[in-house]
N, C-alpha and C positions, 0 to 999 in steps of 0.2 A: 540430617545431612547424610550424604553418601560418603563423605570423608570425615575423619575425626577432627572437629573444629578446635578442640582443646583437650588437655589431659583428663579433665573431669567428665568428658562425654562418655556415655555408656553405649556399647554396641548391643543391638538387638536384631533378631531376625523377624521380619514382619511380612505379611501376605498382602500383595497389591490387590486393591479392589478395582480402582480405575485411575487413569492418569489424564489430567486436563492440561493440554498445551495452550498457553496463553501468550503467544508471541515468543519472547525471549526467556520465559519462565515456565515451569511446569508445577502444577499442584498434583502431588501423588497421594492418593487416599489409601491408607494402610490399615490393616487389622492386626492388632497386637494386644494380648492380654484381655481379650473379649471387649475391646474398645476400638472405635474408629479414630485414627489419627490422620492429620493432614500435614504433609510436608511440602514446603515451598522450596524449590531448588532452581537455581539459575540454569538456563539451557533447555534444549528440547530433549526430553527423556521419553523413551518408548519402552514400556513394560507391558507384559501380558497379564490379564486378570488371573488371579490365583498364583502368580509367580511369587516366590519367596526371595526377599532381598535383605541384605544387611544394611541397616541404617544406624546412625549415631544420634543419641538424644543428649543434648547439652542441657543440664538442669537449669542453667542460667536463663534459658530462653523458652521455658515451658509456660504456656498460658492455660489456666484451668478455669472451667465454667461450671456452674451448678445446673440442675435440671431445667431451670427457667432461662438459661442463657446469660445469667449475670456472672461477672468475674468472681471467682472464689478466692482470689488473692487479696491480701490487705492493700489498701491504697498506698501508693508511694508518696514519700515526702517530696514536696516541690522545692527546688532550689530558690533562694531569695534573689 
């Protein structure tokens, strides 16, 4: 997120790879810690490739996948 969504969100400086504008939302592809991250943000955002921006990572909303594309998180318990 471009703004701190919660007190637990961690600010990081990441380099923009590309921005995809899809109507009213933008997918911003970022390089941080030798890994490619994708941020979905509401609105039309225009960033230049290689531009460094500050983003906030909320640990409650991170999805992690293994090398085969499978979710690396434990399955959530379903409500009855």
